[in-house]
N, C-alpha and C positions, 0 to 999 in steps of 0.2 A: 565391517564396522566403519562408520563414518568418522572422519577426523573431527576432533573437537574444534569448535569455532575459535577464532583469534579475537580476543577482546582488547579494548583499549583501557588500561588501568589508570593512566594519567590523563584525565580529560580536562585539565585546568585551562586549556586554550578554547574549549567549547563554551558556547553560550549556555545559560542556565537551563533553558528548555531542552537543549540537546542532550544533557546528561541523563534525562529520563530514558533515552534510547540506547544506552550503553550496551545492554544485553540483546538489542535487536528488536525486530518487529516481524510479524508474519503477515504476508499480503499476497495479492494476486499480481503476478507479472504477466501481462498479455503476451501472446506469441509475437515473434519478431515482425511478422507481416502487419500486425496491428500496432506494435509499439514504435517501430521505426518512424513512420510519418508523424506520430504524436510526439515522439522525442524531438523531432526537428522543430515542431511548434514550440515545445518547451524551451529549447535552446534559443529560439528567436525571441520569444516573449518573456521569458523568465530564466535567464542563464544561471542565476544563483540557485534556484530550485533544481534546474536540470543537472547541475554537477553533483548535487546531493544524492539524487536518486533518479532512476529511469521512470518512465511512465508506469503507473501502478494503480491498484485499487486497494485501499487500506482495509484490512480485516480485523487486526488485533490492536489492542493497547500494547505499549512497549512491554517486553518480558521483564519480570521482576528479579529473575535469578539466571545464572549461567546455565546453558543447555548441558544436559548429561544424557547418557545412554538411556537411563530410566525415563527421563522426561521426554526424550525423543520417542520412545516406544509408547508412552501415554498419548502423545499427540497423534501418532500413527493409528493407534487404536480408535481414538475419537473420530478421526477422518475416514476410517474404513467404513463407517456407517453412513457416509454422505456420498451420494452418487454425483458424478459430474453433471453439470448443467450449462446451458447456453446463456451467454450474456450479450447484451446489445448496447450500443452507444450510437448517438445520432448527432445532434447539434450541441455545441458547447454553450454553456449558460453562465451568466454573471449575475451577481446579486447586488441589489442596492443597499443591502444591510452589512455585507462583509466583503472585504477585498478578495479578488481572485476570479478565475474563469476555469470551468471544468465541464467535462462531459457527465451528465447524469447517466448512471448505469442501471439497466433494467434486466430482469425483474429484481425487485428488492427482497422478496420473501426467501428465496434460497440462500441469499447472502446473510440475511438476518438469522436464519436457522443455523447456518454454519458458524457465525460469530458466537451465538449463544452456546452451542456445543463446545467450540474451541476454548472459550473462556472458563470452562470447568477444569481445564488443565492446570496442574500445579505451577507451571511456569509463570502464571499470573498472580501467584501468591494469595489466592482466595480473596482478591480485591474485587470490588464491584466494577463491572465493565463500564468504563468512562465514556466510550464513543458510541454507545448503543443507539443514540438518537440521531446520529449523523448519517444521512442517506449515502448510499454507495455512489462514488464518483471517481473520475480519473482526471486529475488536475493538469491543466496546461500551464497556468501561472498562479502563484500565490503571494509572492513577495512584491506586490504591486498595490496601487490604490484602487478604490472602488471605481473611480472614473476611468482608470486605465483598463480595468476588467470589462466594464461596459463597452468601451471602445473596441477592445479585442474581440469580444463576443459578436459585436456588430460586423466587424471586419471578416470574421470567419463563418458567419451564418450560412453562406452559400458555397463555401469552398473547403471547409474542414472535412477531413475524412470521416466516414461513418461505417458501421458494420457490426459484426458479431464475432464471437469466438467461443470455443468450448472451455469452460473453467473445469479443469480436471486435476489441478494441483495448486498448492500454496507454496510460497517460498519464505524461508527465514533469511532476512538480510540484516547485517550488522555493520555499524559504521566503523571506518578506519580512523586513523589519527587526525585526518583533515575533515572528518565528519562527512565522508562519502560512503554511502552504503554499498556493501559487497554481498552478493549472493553467497550464502553459506550452505544451504540445504534445501532440498525439494521434498515436499510431503504430498504424495498422490492421494486423490480422493477415491473412495470406493474400493480400495485394495485390502 
């Protein structure tokens, strides 16, 4: 039996948008050989974001309820039908429409399939999946201006790490009192 997650019940010091994440979120945390160099970029270009969460690829909306053994088993059952797949990242990209700089993650199809399946789980309260149209990405900086993002992308275009890794697991991460996400549980794919 896995220990039950530790939740923050008094989130009065959090910003309004942060309260939606009280029960956590499920995402892809790349292996350390991928995440370490990207986390260094996050610390350099967006320290505010870097302390909130390590390098990741968002998969789910915030959970709507506390995790229970029954909900945990439901997620495991859903993910048992999804085989591991390879993900690729190359050059960071910045938009002229929204602030930030991130790696596009490819291929999109297996991530979309996994998101759709995962959001049938009860932890999402039968609510429509809000982030279904956001392409998979791994953020380097988000709490910056559009101009800063374009400058960072230009700076990194020839030096940023690139590569691939096997996506064989998802992670439940939950914020602590300072709104710093902590890994709580691993869900393996295809088991």
